[in-house]
N, C-alpha and C positions, 0 to 999 in steps of 0.2 A: 802213830805207830801202826804197823800192820796188825799186830795183836800183842803188843808188849805192854803189860800192866794195864790192860784195857778195862778192867772192872775192879771195884774196890776189894772184894774178897779174894779173887784169884791173884791179885798183885801181892798178897801175903804168902802165896804158895807157889814159888817160881818153878819147882820141879814138875808141877802139874799144869803149868801155864803154857798153852799153845802160843807160839810167836808168829810163825808163818807156815803156810801150806802151799805146796807147789804140785802141779799135775800137768804133764806135757808128754807129747810123743818124743821118745828119746832121739835126739838128732843124729847120733851115731849108730843107732839100732832101731830104725823106724817101724819095725814090726812089734815094738814094745812100748809100754808106757812107764814113765818114772813118776813116782809119788814121793814127795819129801815132806815130812811133818817135823817142824822145829819146836823145841821147848827150851825152857830156862832163858829168859830174856836178859840181854845186856850183860853177858859174862865178862868180867874183868880177867884178862889172861893171867895176871899175877895174883892168883887167888889161893895160893898155898897157905898152910900145908893141906887144907881140906879142899882140894880141887873139885870142880863141878862134876856131877854124875846124875844119871837117871834115878828116879825114885824106886826103891825096891818095893815100896808099898803102893805103887801106882800102876794101873793097867792102862797102857797106851793103845789106842785103836785108830786104824784108818778104815773108814767106811765108804762103800761104793753103792750108789743107787742106780739101778739100770731098768727099773720097771715103770718109771714115771710117777711114783707115789711119794717120793722124798723120804723113803725109809731104807735102812741098810739091807741090801740084798746080799752083799758080800762084805766080810770084815777080816782085816788082818790085825791080829792081836799080838802085842809085845809085852812080855813080862821079864823083869830084870832081877838079878841077885848079885850080891857082892861078896868076895872072898878076901879076908884080911890075913896076910901071911904072918906078920909079926905084930901083935898087939902092944908090944912093949917099946915100940919106937914111935915118935911123933911124925916120922917122915913118910911122905907118899911113895918115895923111892929112895933106896939106899945106895944107888949107883946108877950108871947109864942103863936105860931101858933099850935093849937092842932087838928085842922080839916080844911077841905077845905073851910068851910064857917065861919071860926073863925073871930070874930069881931076885933081881934088884927091884922089881916092881911090887910094892907092898900091898896096894889096894886095887884089885882087879874086878872088873864087872863083866857079867855074862848075861845072855838073854835067850828067850825062846820066841819062836814065831809060829802062830797058829792061824790057818785060814778057815773061816767059818762061812758056810753057805747053806742057808736053811737049817735043817737039823744035822747037817754033816759038818764035823769039825776035824780038820786034818793038821797035824803038827808037821810043819815044814822044816823046822830046825830047832835043835836043843843045844844048850851050853855053848852058844856062839860067843866068842870073846869080842868085847869092844876094844878099841885102841885106848891108850892112856890120853889124858889131856896133854897138850903141848906145853911142857914145863919150861924148857929152855935148851940152849945149845949143849950143855953138859949132860942133862938128863935125857933129852930126846933129840939127839943130833940128826937122826935120819927119820924125821917124823913122817915124811911122805911114804916111806917104805912100811912103817908101822900101820899107817892108815890103809895102804893098799892091801896089806895082809888081813885087815879087818873087813874087806869086802868078801862076802861069803856066797858061794853058789848054793842054790836051793833046788830041789826037784822041780821039773817042769820048766826049765830054762828061765829061772828067776835068780835075781841077785838081791842081796840085802846088805845094809850097812847101818850101824848104830854107833854114834860117837860124836866127838866134838868137831865142829866145822867153823870156818870163818863166817861171820854174819854177812849174808848176801843182800839183805834189804837195806836200802839207803833212804834216809829221810832227815829233814831238818827239824828235829824235835824241839830244840830250844827256841826256834822261831815260830813254828806253826802253832804251838800251844801258848804262845805269848800274843794272845788276841789275834790269831789267824795271820800273823806276819809272814809274808813271803819275801825274803830278803831281796831277791832281784827286782821286785816291784814295790818295795816298801816306801818309795818316794810318792806313791799313789795312795798309801794307807791313811786312814783318818788321823793316825799319829805319825806324820811323815818324817822320814830320815833318808839320808842319801842311799840310793840303791846299792846293794853289795852282793858279793858272791855268795851262793848257797853254801851251807855247811852240812856235811854228812855227820850227824850225831852218833851214828853206829860204827863209824870208822874205828878199826882196831879192836873191835869187840867180837866175841864168839857166841855160839849157840850150841845146843846138842840136837843132833839130827837123827831122825829115823827115816831111812830111805829104802824104798823097795822098787825094783824094776821087774815087770811081769809082761808076758805076752798080751797083746790086745784081747785075745780070746779069753783070757783069764777074767776080764772085766765085763765084756759085752753080754747082753741078755742072751741066754741059751748058748753061750760060747761064740756069739757072733764076733768076727775078727775086725770089725770096724773098717770095711773096705769101701763103703759108699757114703759120701758125706751128706747125702740127702736122706739117708735111711735113719729113722729115729733110734734104731738100735746101736748106731755108731756113737751116740751121746751118752755119757755117764756123768753122774754127779758124785763129787768127792768131798768128804769132810773128815776132820780128825777130832778125837776126843781124848780126854784123860779122865780116869775113874779112880775113886778112892773108896775104902770101906766106909760104911755109913757111920761108924763110930771108931774112935781111936782111944787106946788105953795107954796111959803114961805110968811109968814106975821108975824108981830111983836107980835101979841096978843095970839098966840097959835101954835099948831103943824102944820107942813106942811100938805097938802092934795094933793092927786093925781087927775089928770084929763086925759081923753083919755083912749084908750084901754090898757089892760095889755099886756106887752111884756116880753119875757123871758130874764133874765139877768144872769142866772147861770144854769148849768146842771152838772150832774154827773152820769156816768154809771160804767165803769171799773175804778178801783183805779189807781192813779198815771199817768193817760194818759196825762192830760193837764199840769201836772208838768214837765214830762221828755220826752214825745214824741212830743208834739206840741211846736213849737218854739215861743219865746217871742213875735214876731211881729204878731202872729196869735192867741194867747191865748184868747184875748177878743172876737174876732170874733167866735172862737170855742164855747164859752159860749153862744153866741146868736143864734147859729145855731141848726138845728134839726139833730138827729142821722142818718136819712136816706140820709143826704147830706155829710156824712163823707168820701165818696170816694175822695173828693177834698184834703184830708189829707193823702191819701194812701202812698205817698212817704216817709213820716216821720215814718210810721210803717215799711215799707220795709227796710229803711236805718236809724234806730234810731241813733241819735247823741251819746247817751250813749254807744252804742255798739262800736262806733269808738273811744271813749275816754278811755274805760277800758284798751286796750292794751298799750295806751300811759301813762296812770296814773300808771299802774302796769306793768312795763317792764318785758318781758320774762315770764309773768304769763299766758297770753292768746295768745299763738302763733297760735293756730288753728282758733280762732276768728279773729285774725289779718289777716290771710290769706283769710278767708271768706270775711272780709271787703275789702281787696285789690282787690279781684276778682269782687267786685261790686254786690255780690249775694243778690237778694231781699229776705228778711226774711219772707218767706211764713208761717213759724211757728207762728210768731207774728201776722201776718194778720189773721190767723185762730183763734188763741187764743183770740185776742182782738176785731176783727171786724166781724167775721162771726160765731164763735163757731166752735167746732171741729166736723167734720162729722164722720159718722161711718167708722171704719177701721183704724183710726189714733191711737187711744188708744183702745186696745182690750176690748170689752164689754161696751164701753162708747161712748156717743155722746151728744153734746148740741148745735147742728147746727140749726140755724134759717133761713137759706136760703142764697142766693147769695148777697143780699143787705148788703153792708158793713156799719155797724152802731155801734157806741159805746154804748153798753148795757151790763149789767150783764146778763149772760145767765144761766138759772137754769133749769136743767132737774128734774122736780118734782117727777119723778118715782124712782129716786135714794134715797134709804132709808138713814136716819141718820146713821152715823158710830157708832159702839159700842166702838171702840177705835180710836177716831179721831186723825189725824195728823195735826200739825200746817202748814205743807207744802201742805195740800190739795192733789190735784191730783198728784203733784210731789212726795208726800209721800205715794202714793198708796191708797189714801183716796178719792174716787170719789164723796163723799158728800161735799167736800170742794172746795175752789177756785182753778181754775176758773169756777167750776160748782157752780154758785152763789157765795156767800161769807158769811161766818159765822163771828161772832163778834171777834173770837180769831185767825182767819186765819192770818198767817204771810205773808201778801201780798207783803211787801217790799222785803223780802228774795226770795219769789217765782218769782217776776218779775225781780229782779236782776239776778237770775240764768237763767231765760228765755232769757233775753237780752244778757247775757254772752254766750249764745249758748247751754245751757243745753237741750233745746227743739228742736233744729234744726234737730236732728237725726230723729224726728218724720216724717219729710218730705223728708229727704235725708239719707238713711240708711248707706251710705258710709262715712258720716261725723262722726268724733270722737270728742266729746266735750272735751275741756280742763278740766283737773282734778279739777281745781279751780272753774269751772262753777257750779258744784254741791256741793260746800262747802261754798260759800260766804254768809254772812249775815251781818246785821248792828247792832242789839240790843242784841239778844240772839241766841245762837246756837240751832236751832230748832230740832236737833237730840238729844238734852239733856233735852228737856222740852216737856210736853204734856199740853193740855188745863187745866187739873186739877191741874197742878203744878204751873201755872202762879201766883196764889195768893201768893205764897211764895216769889215772887219778885215784889209785889206791883201791880199786874194787876188782878183785880177780876171781875168776871161775875156772872150773875144769871143763875139758872137752868131752869127758866121759864120766860115767857113774863114779861117785855120787854127785858130781857137777859143782857143788859148793866147794869153795877153795880151802886150802890148808889153813887150820886155825892159827891165829896169832899166838906167839909164846910170850910168857911173862917177862922174860929177860930183855927181849928186843922191843917190847911194847910197854914202856915204862909208865905210860899215862893213858887214861881213857879220855883225855881232853879231845874234844872234836876238832878236826882239822878242815880247813877250807878245801873244797874240790875245784873251785873256779867255775866259770860258766862258758 
């Protein structure tokens, strides 16, 4: 999973659990950057009467590093509160919700947005309404209109949205955590079975998204607008966190309340890191720590457990990777991709290097224009506008990182190394060589062409089961 239930403690606290983080130059407004932070993993659309919502006792933050130190130079902070119209009904809504202020909507949620830079704190918006969850055709028949009304303009040519969205991340959870099974290649597994189509385990599920679109100059160091791809000021690091009060007080007559300072309980920068790079005994600590302290986890990036498992789970498929592992070679390629960004000279004409500080962040070179024909494989597919240059909503990050761990990118730092043929072929859900972002809707994965880009959430009536469905290959 990108970051769904990735650590023991946060898996018990879904409203504070980062699931995915996206940062990309907006394809329809290329002078802006869109950042999306998702929370509440694996939402069942039929979750009434207590439908999903953000935590009123959680502070959600999107952090931007632009100084090369791996620390937050700019923060967008989001805080939520809920209004209950009628405490004497069990219903989320008592009729059709036709607008964001509909009297039929019983439990409404609002939020504020604050931009923090140094000692300066600026409230960009207050009392902004979220849309309701997508209940069903009787309760929310015009859901797209409700969601559109919840896209709010902020001062400084900014847009913001906070509410339910369709899950955009696709992964075969049931297979990949069953001893690293990749269904399309499972005939080669140590426990062989006939190869089969990949299964999208997140099909039909929702998340809660916080999305903000801002001018590039809002993020660049000193207001730099990200106009030169070779200029270090064009590169920013992005990560999201959730914070809770240090202590919580429970009582019998009402909800719990927090006391003490807010502390970080969850974070997310690069996808899949806490799942498959950080070991079980350190996952909770990783969530509590700051990116600029990630050097303590360096050995896990240099010698990832999954790289050692692939030649064992798929005998004779990864002989060159096996030799690399046996030699004890540190994976400088993964350190560059995941912890520092790629410096100039590694990939011709591209860099997203943020300096020597090793820190888990999405790194985005804002000067790289959106691709006219984007590849699901991002940079591996020759598309420098995609992952690991930031992350777009449709980027196949699981396949990209599988291929990188399998050795497909080691040649970037050692030209004498020959990657195994399989390293550039493996995937888990769909074959990215056969699909483009525009064709994903044909297999049940849909996105929007404009902000907030993630698709309309599934409703509980028309999505009767969360059973995963095959997408084919």
